[in-house]
matplotlib code that plots the C-alpha trace (Angstrom):
import matplotlib.pyplot as plt

x = [-3.9, -0.3, 2.5, 6.6, 8.9, 12.2, 12.6, 9.9, 6.3, 3.6, -0.2, -0.5, 0.6, 1.0, 3.3, 5.8, 5.5, 6.8, 9.7, 10.8, 10.7, 12.2, 15.2, 15.3, 15.5, 18.0, 20.7, 22.7, 21.7, 24.1, 25.2, 24.6, 22.5, 23.7, 22.7, 18.9, 18.1, 19.3, 17.8, 14.5, 14.7, 15.9, 12.6, 10.6, 12.0, 11.0, 7.5, 7.3, 5.6, 8.9, 9.2, 9.4, 11.9, 14.1, 13.7, 14.9, 17.7, 19.4, 22.7, 22.3, 22.4, 25.7, 24.0, 21.5, 21.2, 18.8, 18.6, 16.4, 13.4, 12.1, 11.9, 13.6, 10.6, 11.4, 13.3, 13.2, 15.5, 18.3, 19.5, 23.0, 23.8, 26.8, 27.4, 27.2, 23.8, 21.5, 17.3, 14.6, 13.0, 10.1, 8.7, 5.4, 4.7, 6.2, 3.3, 0.8, -1.6, -1.2, -4.2, -6.7, -9.2, -7.9, -4.1, -5.5, -7.8, -4.8, -3.0, -6.5, -6.4, -2.3, -3.1, -5.2, -3.2, -2.4, -6.0, -7.1, -3.7, -4.9, -8.3, -7.2, -4.5, -7.7, -10.3, -9.0, -11.2, -10.0, -13.3, -14.6, -17.4, -19.6, -19.0, -17.5, -14.3, -11.4, -8.6, -5.5, -4.3, -1.5, -4.0, -7.4, -8.7, -10.2, -13.6, -15.6, -19.0, -21.6, -23.1, -20.8, -17.7, -14.2, -15.0, -18.5, -16.6, -13.9, -16.2, -18.5, -15.1, -14.5, -18.1, -17.1, -14.4, -16.4, -13.3, -13.2, -11.0, -9.4, -8.0, -6.3, -2.6, -0.7, 2.7, 4.9, 6.9, 10.6, 13.8, 12.9, 9.9, 6.4, 3.3, 1.2, 0.4, -1.5, 0.3, -1.4, -0.3, -3.2, -5.7, -4.2, -4.5, -8.2, -9.0, -7.2, -9.7, -12.5, -12.0, -11.1, -14.6, -17.1, -15.7, -17.4, -14.8, -15.0, -12.6, -13.5, -11.4, -9.8, -12.6, -15.4, -14.2, -13.0, -15.6, -19.0, -19.5, -20.8, -18.8, -20.8, -18.6, -18.9, -19.7, -16.3, -18.2, -17.3, -21.0, -21.8, -19.2, -20.8, -23.9, -24.1]
y = [-12.5, -13.7, -10.5, -11.1, -9.6, -9.9, -13.3, -14.8, -15.3, -15.8, -16.4, -14.5, -12.1, -15.1, -17.0, -14.0, -12.8, -17.0, -16.3, -13.2, -15.0, -17.6, -15.7, -13.2, -16.2, -18.3, -16.4, -15.4, -11.9, -9.5, -11.9, -10.0, -11.7, -12.9, -13.5, -13.9, -13.4, -9.8, -9.1, -10.2, -7.7, -4.9, -5.5, -5.7, -2.4, -0.6, -2.1, 1.0, 4.5, 6.6, 9.3, 6.4, 4.7, 7.5, 7.9, 4.2, 4.1, 7.6, 7.7, 4.3, 0.7, -1.1, -4.3, -6.0, -8.2, -9.7, -8.0, -8.0, -6.3, -3.3, -4.8, -7.8, -9.5, -11.3, -10.2, -7.7, -6.5, -4.0, -2.0, -1.0, 2.6, 3.4, 6.7, 4.1, 4.7, 1.9, 1.6, -1.2, -2.5, -4.3, -6.8, -7.1, -3.4, -3.5, -6.2, -4.2, -2.1, 1.4, 2.4, 0.4, 1.4, -1.0, 0.8, 4.4, 3.3, 2.2, 5.5, 6.8, 5.0, 5.9, 9.5, 9.3, 6.8, 9.1, 9.9, 6.5, 6.3, 9.4, 7.8, 4.7, 6.2, 8.5, 6.2, 2.9, 1.7, -2.0, -3.7, -4.1, -1.5, -4.5, -7.5, -6.4, -8.6, -7.4, -6.3, -4.8, -1.5, -3.2, -5.9, -3.8, -2.3, 1.1, 0.8, 3.0, 2.4, 1.3, 2.4, 4.9, 2.6, 3.7, 2.8, 4.8, 7.9, 8.2, 7.8, 10.6, 12.7, 11.7, 12.9, 16.0, 16.3, 15.2, 13.6, 9.2, 7.2, 6.0, 9.2, 9.9, 9.3, 7.1, 6.3, 4.4, 6.4, 6.8, 4.9, 2.6, 4.2, 1.8, 3.3, 4.3, 8.4, 10.3, 12.0, 15.7, 16.8, 19.0, 16.6, 14.9, 17.5, 18.0, 14.2, 14.6, 17.2, 15.7, 12.3, 14.4, 15.7, 13.3, 9.6, 8.3, 5.6, 2.9, 0.6, -2.8, -6.2, -8.2, -10.3, -8.4, -6.2, -8.5, -11.0, -9.5, -5.9, -5.7, -3.5, -1.5, -0.2, 2.6, 3.4, 4.7, 4.4, 7.1, 8.1, 8.1, 11.2, 12.9, 12.5, 12.6]
z = [-19.7, -19.6, -19.3, -19.5, -17.5, -18.6, -20.7, -18.4, -19.5, -16.6, -16.7, -13.2, -11.0, -8.4, -10.7, -11.1, -7.4, -6.7, -9.2, -7.0, -3.6, -4.7, -6.1, -2.9, -0.8, -3.1, -1.8, 1.4, 3.0, 1.2, -1.8, -5.1, -7.5, -10.5, -14.2, -15.2, -11.4, -11.5, -14.9, -13.5, -10.1, -12.6, -14.7, -12.1, -10.5, -14.1, -13.7, -10.9, -12.0, -13.5, -10.5, -8.1, -10.7, -10.8, -6.6, -6.5, -9.2, -8.2, -9.8, -10.7, -9.6, -9.1, -7.9, -5.6, -3.0, -0.5, 3.0, 5.9, 5.8, 8.2, 12.0, 10.9, 9.6, 6.2, 3.4, 0.7, -1.9, -1.0, -4.2, -4.0, -5.7, -7.7, -4.9, -2.2, -0.9, -0.8, -0.5, -0.2, -3.0, -2.5, -5.3, -4.5, -5.1, -8.4, -9.2, -8.1, -10.9, -10.0, -11.1, -9.9, -6.8, -4.5, -4.7, -4.3, -1.5, 0.1, -0.5, 1.0, 3.8, 4.8, 4.5, 7.2, 9.1, 11.7, 12.6, 13.3, 15.9, 17.5, 18.1, 19.2, 21.5, 22.8, 22.5, 23.5, 26.9, 27.0, 25.4, 21.8, 21.0, 19.2, 21.1, 24.5, 24.8, 25.9, 23.8, 24.1, 22.1, 20.2, 18.2, 17.9, 14.9, 14.2, 12.4, 10.4, 11.7, 9.2, 6.8, 6.9, 6.3, 4.4, 1.4, 1.4, 3.0, 0.7, -2.5, -1.4, -0.9, -4.4, -5.3, -3.6, -5.8, -9.1, -9.6, -10.6, -8.8, -11.9, -12.6, -9.1, -9.1, -6.3, -5.4, -3.3, -0.4, -0.6, 0.7, 3.4, 4.3, 3.8, 2.7, -0.3, -0.8, -3.3, -5.7, -5.3, -2.3, -2.3, -2.8, 0.0, 2.3, 1.2, 1.8, 5.0, 6.4, 4.8, 6.8, 10.1, 10.0, 8.9, 9.8, 12.5, 14.4, 17.0, 18.7, 18.1, 17.9, 15.0, 15.1, 15.1, 12.2, 10.0, 10.7, 12.0, 10.9, 7.2, 4.8, 2.7, -0.5, -2.1, -5.9, -7.6, -11.2, -13.2, -13.5, -10.3, -10.1, -12.8, -11.8, -7.7]

ax = plt.figure().add_subplot(projection="3d")
ax.plot(x, y, z, "-o")
ax.set_aspect("equal")
plt.show()
């Protein structure tokens, strides 16, 4: 199914992403976007959730330019507000489907990111717990041991809340911050506590986590939530 952004019609999200990417890298850093390019990026901003749009626009956007992304890796758009303040803007986030399961699960992972980092710091031994190979703390992964994978754990939490995943709202965090969070902060706190109590973790190599360890998926159907 095609969709339109500004005056441009795209068959796929990838086509729209490619156009935004070409605009981002078609200008020198700090140079103002002009004409149709600026209209297209403005239209992308308005694809965000209402509260995120308000946060990004603030008192109003005066102009847009390319800037270096956080850490100097690649580029992102810089929104220059009329009061002189600025904020970053990711076009890929505007092309995401906000209420789909993958977006909500992305937020669920971000909400417990601190727990994952704590576990890594406290339990890193230098070896993968699956293959025994030597690993570094910078590149290792923290794995939810099957069959109690992250998906399964989050699905069980939602069942305990009697809450279908399509009713969970998520949003991007604020200016110059990277991440996705639950809109309902009480739900976020309950999920944080649930994960802390029930997660069974281990430290593995990237290869083991992505290629060897079986990933059991959770059941997020509404019927499953109503009849646990």
